[in-house]
Structure formats: C-alpha cells, structure tokens
VOROVO-817646 format. One record per residue (C-alpha): residue in three letters; residue number from 0; x, y, z. Coordinates in nm, 3 decimals. Layout:
('ALA'; NUM; (X; Y; Z)),
...
REM end
This chain:
('MET'; 0; (-1.495; 2.069; 0.931)),
('MET'; 1; (-1.351; 1.888; 1.235)),
('THR'; 2; (-1.539; 1.595; 1.386)),
('SER'; 3; (-1.557; 1.619; 1.767)),
('PRO'; 4; (-1.624; 1.335; 2.022)),
('ALA'; 5; (-1.968; 1.493; 2.064)),
('ASP'; 6; (-2.028; 1.461; 1.691)),
('VAL'; 7; (-1.934; 1.091; 1.707)),
('LEU'; 8; (-2.176; 1.029; 1.994)),
('GLN'; 9; (-2.450; 1.202; 1.788)),
('MET'; 10; (-2.367; 0.978; 1.499)),
('VAL'; 11; (-2.413; 0.675; 1.734)),
('LYS'; 12; (-2.761; 0.801; 1.825)),
('ASP'; 13; (-2.864; 0.907; 1.470)),
('ASN'; 14; (-2.763; 0.567; 1.329)),
('ASP'; 15; (-2.899; 0.356; 1.616)),
('VAL'; 16; (-2.550; 0.212; 1.648)),
('LYS'; 17; (-2.531; -0.119; 1.841)),
('PHE'; 18; (-2.152; -0.173; 1.834)),
('VAL'; 19; (-1.836; 0.031; 1.804)),
('ASP'; 20; (-1.544; -0.126; 1.614)),
('TYR'; 21; (-1.195; -0.013; 1.709)),
('ARG'; 22; (-0.939; -0.054; 1.428)),
('LEU'; 23; (-0.560; -0.057; 1.437)),
('THR'; 24; (-0.291; -0.161; 1.195)),
('ASP'; 25; (-0.012; -0.410; 1.282)),
('THR'; 26; (0.349; -0.407; 1.173)),
('ARG'; 27; (0.278; -0.604; 0.852)),
('GLY'; 28; (0.007; -0.354; 0.757)),
('LYS'; 29; (-0.289; -0.585; 0.833)),
('GLU'; 30; (-0.586; -0.416; 0.998)),
('GLN'; 31; (-0.699; -0.569; 1.330)),
('HIS'; 32; (-1.017; -0.487; 1.529)),
('MET'; 33; (-1.212; -0.531; 1.855)),
('SER'; 34; (-1.575; -0.440; 1.911)),
('VAL'; 35; (-1.759; -0.301; 2.214)),
('PRO'; 36; (-2.137; -0.245; 2.273)),
('ALA'; 37; (-2.221; 0.116; 2.173)),
('HIS'; 38; (-2.309; 0.223; 2.531)),
('GLN'; 39; (-1.936; 0.170; 2.620)),
('LEU'; 40; (-1.838; 0.465; 2.404)),
('THR'; 41; (-1.851; 0.790; 2.600)),
('GLU'; 42; (-1.681; 1.131; 2.583)),
('ASP'; 43; (-1.426; 0.990; 2.832)),
('THR'; 44; (-1.322; 0.721; 2.580)),
('PHE'; 45; (-1.167; 0.994; 2.364)),
('GLU'; 46; (-0.956; 1.103; 2.667)),
('ASP'; 47; (-0.874; 0.768; 2.831)),
('GLY'; 48; (-0.886; 0.527; 2.537)),
('GLN'; 49; (-0.964; 0.160; 2.532)),
('ALA'; 50; (-0.724; -0.088; 2.693)),
('PHE'; 51; (-0.607; -0.396; 2.497)),
('ASP'; 52; (-0.333; -0.660; 2.497)),
('GLY'; 53; (-0.051; -0.565; 2.255)),
('SER'; 54; (0.163; -0.872; 2.320)),
('SER'; 55; (-0.024; -1.082; 2.059)),
('MET'; 56; (0.052; -0.848; 1.769)),
('ALA'; 57; (0.328; -0.989; 1.544)),
('GLY'; 58; (0.635; -0.770; 1.590)),
('TRP'; 59; (0.506; -0.585; 1.897)),
('LYS'; 60; (0.563; -0.615; 2.270)),
('GLY'; 61; (0.650; -0.914; 2.483)),
('ILE'; 62; (0.404; -1.054; 2.738)),
('GLU'; 63; (0.585; -0.859; 3.019)),
('ALA'; 64; (0.472; -0.523; 2.868)),
('SER'; 65; (0.147; -0.607; 2.703)),
('ASP'; 66; (-0.096; -0.340; 2.828)),
('MET'; 67; (-0.161; -0.084; 2.556)),
('ILE'; 68; (-0.421; 0.190; 2.488)),
('LEU'; 69; (-0.631; 0.227; 2.175)),
('MET'; 70; (-0.704; 0.601; 2.126)),
('PRO'; 71; (-0.991; 0.645; 1.877)),
('ASP'; 72; (-0.960; 0.928; 1.627)),
('PRO'; 73; (-1.302; 1.097; 1.603)),
('GLU'; 74; (-1.219; 1.222; 1.252)),
('THR'; 75; (-1.230; 0.858; 1.127)),
('ALA'; 76; (-1.583; 0.777; 1.240)),
('ARG'; 77; (-1.788; 0.594; 0.975)),
('MET'; 78; (-2.058; 0.331; 0.953)),
('ASP'; 79; (-1.947; -0.022; 0.860)),
('PRO'; 80; (-2.148; -0.116; 0.547)),
('PHE'; 81; (-2.094; -0.488; 0.593)),
('ARG'; 82; (-2.217; -0.577; 0.949)),
('GLU'; 83; (-2.570; -0.704; 1.027)),
('GLN'; 84; (-2.584; -0.500; 1.352)),
('ASN'; 85; (-2.540; -0.125; 1.302)),
('THR'; 86; (-2.164; -0.079; 1.367)),
('LEU'; 87; (-1.962; 0.240; 1.383)),
('ILE'; 88; (-1.583; 0.211; 1.297)),
('LEU'; 89; (-1.319; 0.430; 1.468)),
('THR'; 90; (-0.958; 0.410; 1.360)),
('CYS'; 91; (-0.710; 0.428; 1.649)),
('ASP'; 92; (-0.365; 0.530; 1.745)),
('VAL'; 93; (-0.184; 0.296; 1.988)),
('LEU'; 94; (-0.050; 0.470; 2.297)),
('GLU'; 95; (0.187; 0.369; 2.582)),
('PRO'; 96; (-0.026; 0.357; 2.897)),
('ASP'; 97; (0.243; 0.514; 3.121)),
('THR'; 98; (0.334; 0.805; 2.901)),
('GLY'; 99; (0.021; 0.861; 2.681)),
('LYS'; 100; (0.258; 0.892; 2.386)),
('GLY'; 101; (0.227; 0.704; 2.051)),
('TYR'; 102; (0.375; 0.352; 2.069)),
('ALA'; 103; (0.708; 0.350; 1.880)),
('ARG'; 104; (0.602; 0.044; 1.682)),
('ASP'; 105; (0.244; 0.164; 1.604)),
('PRO'; 106; (0.244; 0.233; 1.227)),
('ARG'; 107; (-0.023; 0.513; 1.255)),
('SER'; 108; (0.154; 0.689; 1.541)),
('LEU'; 109; (0.475; 0.669; 1.331)),
('ALA'; 110; (0.299; 0.830; 1.034)),
('ARG'; 111; (0.186; 1.111; 1.260)),
('ARG'; 112; (0.547; 1.164; 1.372)),
('ALA'; 113; (0.649; 1.182; 1.005)),
('GLU'; 114; (0.393; 1.455; 0.938)),
('ASN'; 115; (0.515; 1.646; 1.240)),
('TYR'; 116; (0.882; 1.608; 1.137)),
('LEU'; 117; (0.803; 1.756; 0.795)),
('LYS'; 118; (0.657; 2.062; 0.971)),
('SER'; 119; (0.964; 2.081; 1.210)),
('THR'; 120; (1.212; 2.104; 0.918)),
('GLY'; 121; (1.043; 2.420; 0.786)),
('ILE'; 122; (1.053; 2.267; 0.439)),
('GLY'; 123; (0.680; 2.225; 0.409)),
('ASP'; 124; (0.366; 2.186; 0.616)),
('LYS'; 125; (0.194; 1.912; 0.426)),
('ALA'; 126; (0.284; 1.602; 0.229)),
('PHE'; 127; (0.021; 1.467; -0.019)),
('PHE'; 128; (0.007; 1.105; -0.119)),
('GLY'; 129; (-0.203; 0.937; -0.390)),
('PRO'; 130; (-0.158; 0.560; -0.402)),
('GLU'; 131; (-0.297; 0.345; -0.697)),
('PRO'; 132; (-0.334; -0.003; -0.556)),
('GLU'; 133; (-0.412; -0.274; -0.814)),
('PHE'; 134; (-0.578; -0.601; -0.720)),
('PHE'; 135; (-0.714; -0.927; -0.865)),
('ILE'; 136; (-1.064; -1.064; -0.821)),
('PHE'; 137; (-1.082; -1.446; -0.861)),
('ASP'; 138; (-1.371; -1.681; -0.837)),
('GLY'; 139; (-1.173; -1.881; -0.586)),
('VAL'; 140; (-0.826; -2.011; -0.501)),
('THR'; 141; (-0.684; -2.324; -0.339)),
('PHE'; 142; (-0.328; -2.380; -0.213)),
('ALA'; 143; (-0.123; -2.602; 0.010)),
('ASN'; 144; (0.230; -2.611; 0.148)),
('GLU'; 145; (0.284; -2.958; 0.292)),
('PRO'; 146; (0.592; -3.174; 0.300)),
('GLN'; 147; (0.453; -3.403; 0.030)),
('ASN'; 148; (0.227; -3.160; -0.165)),
('THR'; 149; (0.282; -2.799; -0.278)),
('PHE'; 150; (0.049; -2.619; -0.515)),
('PHE'; 151; (-0.175; -2.325; -0.581)),
('LYS'; 152; (-0.473; -2.316; -0.817)),
('ILE'; 153; (-0.664; -2.006; -0.929)),
('PHE'; 154; (-1.027; -2.032; -1.044)),
('SER'; 155; (-1.137; -1.746; -1.274)),
('GLU'; 156; (-1.396; -1.741; -1.547)),
('GLU'; 157; (-1.211; -1.432; -1.684)),
('GLY'; 158; (-0.881; -1.636; -1.709)),
('PRO'; 159; (-0.765; -1.704; -2.066)),
('TRP'; 160; (-0.737; -2.073; -1.964)),
('ALA'; 161; (-1.117; -2.088; -1.886)),
('SER'; 162; (-1.197; -2.107; -2.256)),
('LYS'; 163; (-1.149; -2.493; -2.244)),
('ILE'; 164; (-1.370; -2.545; -1.936)),
('GLU'; 165; (-1.727; -2.669; -1.999)),
('TYR'; 166; (-1.954; -2.471; -1.764)),
('GLU'; 167; (-2.302; -2.582; -1.670)),
('GLY'; 168; (-2.471; -2.275; -1.841)),
('GLY'; 169; (-2.229; -2.299; -2.140)),
('ASN'; 170; (-1.894; -2.124; -2.208)),
('LEU'; 171; (-1.954; -1.777; -2.347)),
('GLY'; 172; (-1.603; -1.733; -2.471)),
('HIS'; 173; (-1.560; -1.364; -2.423)),
('ARG'; 174; (-1.214; -1.329; -2.262)),
('ALA'; 175; (-0.910; -1.114; -2.287)),
('PRO'; 176; (-0.571; -1.274; -2.368)),
('PHE'; 177; (-0.290; -1.260; -2.111)),
('LYS'; 178; (-0.182; -0.897; -2.068)),
('GLY'; 179; (-0.490; -0.793; -2.267)),
('GLY'; 180; (-0.726; -0.692; -1.981)),
('TYR'; 181; (-0.679; -0.307; -2.028)),
('PHE'; 182; (-0.983; -0.240; -2.071)),
('PRO'; 183; (-1.251; -0.384; -2.297)),
('VAL'; 184; (-1.622; -0.339; -2.223)),
('PRO'; 185; (-1.843; -0.625; -2.083)),
('PRO'; 186; (-1.897; -0.909; -2.144)),
('VAL'; 187; (-1.508; -0.941; -2.149)),
('ASP'; 188; (-1.498; -0.727; -1.831)),
('THR'; 189; (-1.725; -0.926; -1.597)),
('LEU'; 190; (-1.644; -0.722; -1.288)),
('ALA'; 191; (-1.790; -0.377; -1.369)),
('ASP'; 192; (-2.083; -0.416; -1.133)),
('ILE'; 193; (-1.859; -0.540; -0.846)),
('ARG'; 194; (-1.620; -0.243; -0.889)),
('ALA'; 195; (-1.920; -0.002; -0.904)),
('GLU'; 196; (-2.050; -0.143; -0.574)),
('MET'; 197; (-1.694; -0.101; -0.419)),
('VAL'; 198; (-1.689; 0.261; -0.534)),
('THR'; 199; (-2.041; 0.328; -0.392)),
('LEU'; 200; (-1.940; 0.184; -0.050)),
('LEU'; 201; (-1.601; 0.363; -0.046)),
('GLU'; 202; (-1.772; 0.701; -0.105)),
('GLN'; 203; (-2.027; 0.617; 0.171)),
('GLN'; 204; (-1.726; 0.569; 0.403)),
('GLY'; 205; (-1.570; 0.907; 0.304)),
('VAL'; 206; (-1.315; 0.795; 0.048)),
('PRO'; 207; (-1.352; 1.010; -0.263)),
('CYS'; 208; (-1.332; 0.803; -0.583)),
('GLU'; 209; (-1.223; 0.916; -0.934)),
('VAL'; 210; (-1.230; 0.617; -1.163)),
('HIS'; 211; (-1.260; 0.241; -1.182)),
('HIS'; 212; (-1.152; 0.001; -1.461)),
('HIS'; 213; (-1.027; -0.340; -1.547)),
('GLU'; 214; (-0.646; -0.359; -1.548)),
('VAL'; 215; (-0.399; -0.531; -1.786)),
('GLY'; 216; (-0.407; -0.869; -1.608)),
('ALA'; 217; (-0.665; -1.076; -1.796)),
('ALA'; 218; (-0.789; -1.291; -1.500)),
('GLY'; 219; (-0.972; -1.020; -1.302)),
('GLN'; 220; (-0.714; -0.744; -1.245)),
('CYS'; 221; (-0.879; -0.420; -1.138)),
('GLU'; 222; (-0.799; -0.069; -1.023)),
('ILE'; 223; (-1.009; 0.186; -0.837)),
('GLY'; 224; (-0.859; 0.539; -0.849)),
('THR'; 225; (-0.912; 0.748; -0.534)),
('ARG'; 226; (-0.826; 1.111; -0.448)),
('PHE'; 227; (-0.490; 1.210; -0.291)),
('SER'; 228; (-0.480; 1.335; 0.066)),
('THR'; 229; (-0.238; 1.402; 0.353)),
('LEU'; 230; (-0.017; 1.116; 0.469)),
('VAL'; 231; (-0.206; 0.976; 0.766)),
('GLN'; 232; (-0.553; 1.021; 0.614)),
('ARG'; 233; (-0.435; 0.870; 0.286)),
('ALA'; 234; (-0.299; 0.563; 0.467)),
('ASP'; 235; (-0.629; 0.536; 0.660)),
('TRP'; 236; (-0.820; 0.545; 0.328)),
('LEU'; 237; (-0.601; 0.267; 0.187)),
('GLN'; 238; (-0.695; 0.046; 0.476)),
('ILE'; 239; (-1.064; 0.136; 0.417)),
('MET'; 240; (-1.014; 0.039; 0.048)),
('LYS'; 241; (-0.868; -0.302; 0.125)),
('TYR'; 242; (-1.144; -0.382; 0.377)),
('THR'; 243; (-1.410; -0.276; 0.127)),
('ILE'; 244; (-1.266; -0.452; -0.167)),
('TRP'; 245; (-1.221; -0.777; 0.016)),
('ASN'; 246; (-1.572; -0.775; 0.168)),
('VAL'; 247; (-1.758; -0.675; -0.152)),
('ALA'; 248; (-1.580; -0.945; -0.345)),
('ALA'; 249; (-1.680; -1.195; -0.073)),
('ALA'; 250; (-2.048; -1.071; -0.090)),
('TYR'; 251; (-2.037; -1.162; -0.456)),
('GLY'; 252; (-1.893; -1.500; -0.381)),
('LYS'; 253; (-1.554; -1.410; -0.510)),
('THR'; 254; (-1.218; -1.336; -0.351)),
('ALA'; 255; (-0.989; -1.033; -0.390)),
('THR'; 256; (-0.609; -1.028; -0.343)),
('PHE'; 257; (-0.350; -0.748; -0.330)),
('MET'; 258; (-0.064; -1.003; -0.377)),
('PRO'; 259; (0.180; -0.842; -0.617)),
('LYS'; 260; (0.237; -1.146; -0.848)),
('PRO'; 261; (-0.040; -1.411; -0.803)),
('MET'; 262; (0.047; -1.590; -1.124)),
('PHE'; 263; (0.326; -1.623; -1.378)),
('GLY'; 264; (0.280; -1.489; -1.733)),
('ASP'; 265; (0.063; -1.193; -1.661)),
('ASN'; 266; (0.105; -0.841; -1.512)),
('GLY'; 267; (0.151; -0.813; -1.138)),
('SER'; 268; (-0.031; -0.567; -0.914)),
('GLY'; 269; (0.163; -0.249; -0.822)),
('MET'; 270; (0.083; 0.053; -0.623)),
('HIS'; 271; (0.219; 0.371; -0.792)),
('VAL'; 272; (0.231; 0.641; -0.528)),
('HIS'; 273; (0.198; 1.008; -0.627)),
('GLN'; 274; (0.354; 1.253; -0.388)),
('SER'; 275; (0.417; 1.626; -0.333)),
('ILE'; 276; (0.513; 1.870; -0.056)),
('TRP'; 277; (0.316; 2.191; 0.009)),
('LYS'; 278; (0.366; 2.496; 0.223)),
('GLU'; 279; (0.100; 2.756; 0.292)),
('ASP'; 280; (-0.116; 2.626; 0.005)),
('GLN'; 281; (0.173; 2.642; -0.247)),
('ASN'; 282; (0.285; 2.325; -0.430)),
('LEU'; 283; (0.661; 2.322; -0.368)),
('PHE'; 284; (0.708; 2.066; -0.654)),
('ALA'; 285; (0.595; 2.312; -0.927)),
('GLY'; 286; (0.868; 2.510; -1.094)),
('ASN'; 287; (1.049; 2.590; -1.420)),
('GLY'; 288; (1.281; 2.283; -1.433)),
('TYR'; 289; (1.240; 1.954; -1.624)),
('ALA'; 290; (0.875; 1.865; -1.683)),
('GLY'; 291; (0.765; 2.177; -1.478)),
('LEU'; 292; (0.939; 2.054; -1.162)),
('SER'; 293; (1.105; 2.270; -0.906)),
('GLU'; 294; (1.465; 2.216; -0.791)),
('LEU'; 295; (1.318; 2.097; -0.458)),
('ALA'; 296; (1.121; 1.831; -0.641)),
('LEU'; 297; (1.436; 1.709; -0.821)),
('TYR'; 298; (1.615; 1.685; -0.487)),
('TYR'; 299; (1.319; 1.484; -0.345)),
('ILE'; 300; (1.360; 1.245; -0.642)),
('GLY'; 301; (1.735; 1.228; -0.567)),
('GLY'; 302; (1.655; 1.116; -0.211)),
('ILE'; 303; (1.417; 0.852; -0.322)),
('ILE'; 304; (1.669; 0.704; -0.577)),
('LYS'; 305; (1.955; 0.720; -0.324)),
('HIS'; 306; (1.751; 0.526; -0.053)),
('ALA'; 307; (1.537; 0.317; -0.291)),
('ARG'; 308; (1.689; -0.022; -0.195)),
('ALA'; 309; (1.627; 0.050; 0.181)),
('LEU'; 310; (1.279; 0.179; 0.092)),
('ASN'; 311; (1.204; -0.158; -0.078)),
('ALA'; 312; (1.186; -0.327; 0.258)),
('PHE'; 313; (0.878; -0.115; 0.327)),
('THR'; 314; (0.740; -0.047; -0.023)),
('ASN'; 315; (0.788; -0.409; -0.140)),
('PRO'; 316; (0.771; -0.605; 0.174)),
('THR'; 317; (0.703; -0.962; 0.065)),
('THR'; 318; (0.900; -1.233; -0.107)),
('ASN'; 319; (0.631; -1.230; -0.381)),
('SER'; 320; (0.692; -0.851; -0.440)),
('TYR'; 321; (1.011; -0.940; -0.628)),
('LYS'; 322; (0.832; -1.173; -0.869)),
('ARG'; 323; (0.665; -0.852; -0.996)),
('LEU'; 324; (0.985; -0.648; -1.013)),
('VAL'; 325; (1.137; -0.811; -1.326)),
('PRO'; 326; (1.165; -0.636; -1.663)),
('GLY'; 327; (0.898; -0.708; -1.937)),
('TYR'; 328; (0.575; -0.682; -1.732)),
('GLU'; 329; (0.552; -0.303; -1.707)),
('ALA'; 330; (0.761; -0.335; -1.396)),
('PRO'; 331; (0.949; -0.026; -1.292)),
('VAL'; 332; (1.283; -0.171; -1.190)),
('LYS'; 333; (1.522; 0.100; -1.317)),
('LEU'; 334; (1.597; 0.381; -1.072)),
('ALA'; 335; (1.562; 0.673; -1.311)),
('TYR'; 336; (1.304; 0.952; -1.355)),
('SER'; 337; (1.118; 1.063; -1.669)),
('ALA'; 338; (0.808; 1.255; -1.776)),
('ARG'; 339; (0.715; 1.021; -2.048)),
('ASN'; 340; (0.875; 0.684; -1.971)),
('ARG'; 341; (0.673; 0.421; -1.786)),
('SER'; 342; (0.980; 0.194; -1.762)),
('ALA'; 343; (1.141; 0.450; -1.518)),
('SER'; 344; (1.059; 0.387; -1.154)),
('LEU'; 345; (0.987; 0.761; -1.103)),
('ARG'; 346; (0.760; 0.935; -1.342)),
('ILE'; 347; (0.635; 1.298; -1.364)),
('PRO'; 348; (0.273; 1.276; -1.487)),
('HIS'; 349; (0.141; 1.528; -1.735)),
('VAL'; 350; (-0.093; 1.769; -1.546)),
('ALA'; 351; (-0.323; 2.050; -1.657)),
('SER'; 352; (-0.212; 2.288; -1.379)),
('PRO'; 353; (0.110; 2.349; -1.175)),
('LYS'; 354; (-0.096; 2.299; -0.862)),
('ALA'; 355; (-0.120; 1.924; -0.956)),
('ARG'; 356; (0.254; 1.888; -1.021)),
('ARG'; 357; (0.379; 1.568; -0.850)),
('VAL'; 358; (0.619; 1.278; -0.857)),
('GLU'; 359; (0.489; 0.926; -0.910)),
('VAL'; 360; (0.698; 0.652; -0.746)),
('ARG'; 361; (0.616; 0.330; -0.938)),
('PHE'; 362; (0.802; 0.050; -0.766)),
('PRO'; 363; (0.577; 0.005; -0.453)),
('ASP'; 364; (0.309; -0.258; -0.438)),
('PRO'; 365; (-0.012; -0.293; -0.236)),
('THR'; 366; (0.121; -0.536; 0.021)),
('ALA'; 367; (0.303; -0.240; 0.173)),
('ASN'; 368; (0.196; -0.115; 0.510)),
('PRO'; 369; (0.086; 0.230; 0.398)),
('TYR'; 370; (0.176; 0.419; 0.719)),
('LEU'; 371; (0.530; 0.281; 0.703)),
('ALA'; 372; (0.582; 0.304; 0.324)),
('PHE'; 373; (0.452; 0.656; 0.284)),
('SER'; 374; (0.651; 0.783; 0.590)),
('ALA'; 375; (0.967; 0.612; 0.459)),
('MET'; 376; (0.935; 0.771; 0.111)),
('LEU'; 377; (0.872; 1.111; 0.276)),
('MET'; 378; (1.184; 1.068; 0.492)),
('ALA'; 379; (1.397; 0.973; 0.190)),
('GLY'; 380; (1.267; 1.266; -0.014)),
('LEU'; 381; (1.334; 1.509; 0.272)),
('ASP'; 382; (1.689; 1.372; 0.299)),
('GLY'; 383; (1.730; 1.451; -0.072)),
('ILE'; 384; (1.607; 1.812; -0.012)),
('GLN'; 385; (1.818; 1.863; 0.295)),
('ASN'; 386; (2.139; 1.736; 0.132)),
('LYS'; 387; (2.057; 1.863; -0.219)),
('ILE'; 388; (2.090; 1.525; -0.378)),
('HIS'; 389; (2.046; 1.579; -0.754)),
('PRO'; 390; (1.911; 1.279; -0.940)),
('GLY'; 391; (2.110; 1.349; -1.260)),
('GLU'; 392; (1.968; 1.364; -1.608)),
('PRO'; 393; (1.613; 1.226; -1.686)),
('ALA'; 394; (1.587; 0.900; -1.876)),
('ASP'; 395; (1.354; 0.963; -2.177)),
('LYS'; 396; (1.415; 0.633; -2.365)),
('ASN'; 397; (1.291; 0.277; -2.311)),
('LEU'; 398; (1.502; 0.152; -2.018)),
('TYR'; 399; (1.426; -0.211; -2.107)),
('ASP'; 400; (1.604; -0.173; -2.446)),
('LEU'; 401; (1.938; -0.008; -2.365)),
('PRO'; 402; (2.286; -0.112; -2.493)),
('PRO'; 403; (2.459; -0.318; -2.217)),
('GLU'; 404; (2.711; -0.045; -2.127)),
('GLU'; 405; (2.436; 0.215; -2.082)),
('ASN'; 406; (2.217; -0.042; -1.898)),
('ALA'; 407; (2.492; -0.106; -1.652)),
('LYS'; 408; (2.503; 0.256; -1.539)),
('ILE'; 409; (2.134; 0.280; -1.429)),
('PRO'; 410; (2.080; 0.140; -1.076)),
('THR'; 411; (1.788; -0.093; -1.004)),
('VAL'; 412; (1.557; -0.173; -0.715)),
('CYS'; 413; (1.631; -0.487; -0.510)),
('SER'; 414; (1.588; -0.827; -0.670)),
('GLU'; 415; (1.471; -1.011; -0.356)),
('LEU'; 416; (1.339; -0.930; -0.009)),
('ASN'; 417; (1.646; -1.049; 0.173)),
('GLN'; 418; (1.849; -0.797; -0.025)),
('ALA'; 419; (1.604; -0.515; 0.070)),
('LEU'; 420; (1.632; -0.610; 0.439)),
('GLU'; 421; (2.008; -0.591; 0.422)),
('TYR'; 422; (1.995; -0.241; 0.266)),
('LEU'; 423; (1.744; -0.123; 0.529)),
('ASP'; 424; (1.972; -0.253; 0.806)),
('LYS'; 425; (2.267; -0.052; 0.670)),
('ASP'; 426; (2.078; 0.254; 0.538)),
('ARG'; 427; (1.845; 0.349; 0.821)),
('GLU'; 428; (1.979; 0.688; 0.965)),
('PHE'; 429; (1.760; 0.901; 0.740)),
('LEU'; 430; (1.449; 0.727; 0.879)),
('THR'; 431; (1.527; 0.786; 1.243)),
('ARG'; 432; (1.559; 1.166; 1.221)),
('GLY'; 433; (1.311; 1.344; 1.449)),
('GLY'; 434; (1.233; 1.016; 1.621)),
('VAL'; 435; (1.005; 0.916; 1.329)),
('PHE'; 436; (1.126; 0.556; 1.290)),
('SER'; 437; (1.298; 0.411; 1.599)),
('ASP'; 438; (1.581; 0.159; 1.577)),
('ASP'; 439; (1.361; -0.057; 1.800)),
('LEU'; 440; (1.090; -0.062; 1.525)),
('ILE'; 441; (1.335; -0.119; 1.241)),
('ASP'; 442; (1.495; -0.410; 1.423)),
('ALA'; 443; (1.157; -0.563; 1.506)),
('TYR'; 444; (1.046; -0.522; 1.141)),
('LEU'; 445; (1.372; -0.676; 1.014)),
('ASN'; 446; (1.325; -0.973; 1.246)),
('LEU'; 447; (0.962; -1.027; 1.145)),
('LYS'; 448; (1.047; -1.019; 0.769)),
('ALA'; 449; (1.356; -1.243; 0.814)),
('GLN'; 450; (1.119; -1.511; 0.944)),
('GLU'; 451; (0.924; -1.487; 0.616)),
('VAL'; 452; (1.244; -1.506; 0.411)),
('ASP'; 453; (1.354; -1.821; 0.609)),
('ARG'; 454; (1.025; -1.996; 0.545)),
('TYR'; 455; (1.040; -1.910; 0.177)),
('ARG'; 456; (1.406; -2.032; 0.147)),
('CYS'; 457; (1.319; -2.364; 0.304)),
('ALA'; 458; (1.010; -2.430; 0.085)),
('VAL'; 459; (1.050; -2.679; -0.200)),
('HIS'; 460; (0.907; -2.532; -0.528)),
('PRO'; 461; (0.715; -2.737; -0.790)),
('LEU'; 462; (0.942; -2.578; -1.055)),
('GLU'; 463; (1.244; -2.754; -0.896)),
('TYR'; 464; (1.086; -3.094; -0.977)),
('GLU'; 465; (1.056; -2.989; -1.339)),
('LEU'; 466; (1.414; -2.866; -1.351)),
('TYR'; 467; (1.595; -3.118; -1.123)),
('PHE'; 468; (1.391; -3.433; -1.059)),
('ALA'; 469; (1.561; -3.637; -1.333)),
('SER'; 470; (1.905; -3.485; -1.276)),
REM end
C-alpha cells in the first residue's frame, strides 16, 4: 500500500509529532539530518521540498552553487525511537533547484536512476538486494593520531584479553577465544539482549528482521539478518540499521562500529550482498545451469568478476577495508564463483525454492555507501548480461589451498584502496550508461577518497617502530 503525503500528515497528528527530521546520505555513505517543527510540514512540502545548503557536504557542490532541495519521500515516514520529543523521520532525495531533477552526486537519486536504467534495458523490472552487514559492539574505544603519539585501544569484556583484568564485581571468565565467537549461548554471548532490542526497534521502523546472532569475532562481533528488498528501499533500510545499531549500543553505554577490521588477529566485518533480477514476478536467476542458475545469472556473475576491482572502490571504500581482504580470515579475495565454497568471492546459496535463487557477492563491507555500492554491482552485472560475459568454470575447491600454478590463474580483488581507485578511474564506462553514474560524481568520489589515501600514507604506524626503530 502506497503512503501518500496525506497519510504522513495523519501520522503526524496520530503520533503527536513535534519535529520532522529530514535525512539524506552524503558521498561517503554517512547519513545527515536537519529537523523542523512539525507545523512546517504541509502537503506543499512534498511538492516544493525543503531548501538547504549543499556546499558543506564533503564531495558536493562549491559555495557558488550551494542551494539544494531536500524532497521527502512519503514512503519512508517512520517514528524515531530515540528522540525525547516525538519525531517523525523522512528520507529525502536531493534535487537541483533549477531543474527539479535528482542531483548527480546525490547517492539516493543515483540509486533511483539505476533502478530506472534496469527497466529501460528490458532485461528486468526489479533488482533485489539482501546485504548482511556485520559489526562489533565494544564497551569503549580510545585512539589518537598525534605527531608524537599514535594508538588505539579497545575495551571489551568479551575480548579474550579481558580474562586477565580484575573487575570490581569479579571476573566471570566466560569468553570465546579469538575466531571462536560463532555462536555460543550466554554468558559467553553477553550481547543477546542488546541485539534483541535492536531487532525490536528495526521492526518498529519497518525493517523486517529474520535472525540475530553473535559472529565469529570474539570481542563482540554481531550480525542481524534482515529481509531482501528492491535497490533503493534496501539501501534505505541499511541506513536505518546503522542508525539503530549505533543508538541502541549507546543507550546501553556501549559503542558499535562497522569498521571492516577494527583489530588484528580476529575476523573482520564483511557485508555479503545477495542479489537477483526479476521480470513480471519471475526470478530471472533461476534456471537449469550450475547450482540451479540461469545463463543470465552466470553472465551477471561474469560482469561482477570482470569489473570487481573497479567495484572495490565503492564496495570496499576505506583503507581499513583491505586489512579484512587478506586470506585466512574467511575473507573472500578470490574472484571465482561456487555453490559450496565460502573462500570464493561469489557464492550461490542453497535455497529451498527456485524463487529464492540468487547470487551472493562476498567481498563488500559495511563501510560501503549502500546506494552507490548496490547500483555499481547492478551496473556491472547488467554489463555481463548485455555482453554475455561468461565467468568460466565454478571453483569447488578451497581457494586458499591451491598449488601455486593454479592459484596464479584465479584473479583477486584489490589489495589496497589506492589500487581500487585506479581501477575505477580506468574502468568506469559501464557505470555511466543511462546517466546512472556521472563522470562528475566519479571524479568527485575519486578526489574525496584520494585525500583519505594521502592521510593514511603519511601516517606513521606503531608497527614501524617495532620493525625499524633499532635499524
């Protein structure tokens, strides 16, 4: 059932709403917001939008062209469970004031263009995405990057190192070892109630949940499984997930992070993304080929593999992302596909019905901007379909344990962010079809990320003292 502007205004009345919170997502994928008193929201707002200054957003417009319009999407209306004053949230598209069209650098507008492009190709009418973002919950964290002092310190009663700490109420000693967090019952899992609260509030906000559990990382790694949906809605839901997970953790006096590799020696946090294309309620990925896939699905896989290194710039967008993408920590670095093999970066999950047939891309991580990452993967898969790019034979053996000559034949994802940015710069044409990604956005994104790479390159690492101080 569609939600109309009139329905939203009725929600404001029914819930005695005092403030309306407009949400948008910046280039890096961070949600931003501004609030107005509830009486400012009228039917006209859904026609005219809300003016704001776009020049302060990293990677957006200069001061000379700063006026932008936030256009609220009535379908996204939901109550904010964390505010003291009754607050209604509306997710917005960012429009150009002179044309009324989606801003080329607005991630949500771009994701809408990706959905429209899929329809325009005639290949399908819907793309479904199902991300699985992992995250850590810590008791606290401190860090500093100063010329004379560089460190980070994680505080976690679940951390294996906490067995030697004398706590005021005594040390209970129930802890998983490194890589042993999947998934013993409490008291080893101390976070079951926090995750349950997260699930309750996610469902209140319209995000359907399917499962929650502790993950492999011993010091508080968790996962909440949520239902798949269409591209823009699923990206919206991921932003709701992050907001909810951060704020529930904070309410419990803890802190949550989606950083892919917050510590050495334990599993990192990935975001496997399940995807499929449908047409007229038919799953086009279901067929009679390998693992029940259609030829079209194999071509989609071929497109993902062909463009994977350019995709890494969006799916693994931080310098820290590549600390996770190393063999030996369940990291999917090999660009191959398999029905059984979790070391392959594309997996075909076992499903009970052909309607659920899908491809799971395993290399992304949860620092990705979901609007950009999902759109980029869709564009790569569509290129595979349009150009009949076959991915070759499946890899049904452990890809971490191959003879050197076999190993050399299987391509890998990028090994650092700078490499991914170089690949994106060279391999971008598939993204710009149908005006989905503009060269302007890609150039702005490359520039923003190059600044992060430069900061990282200049930073002195404590490990260098261990390796070289006495050289």
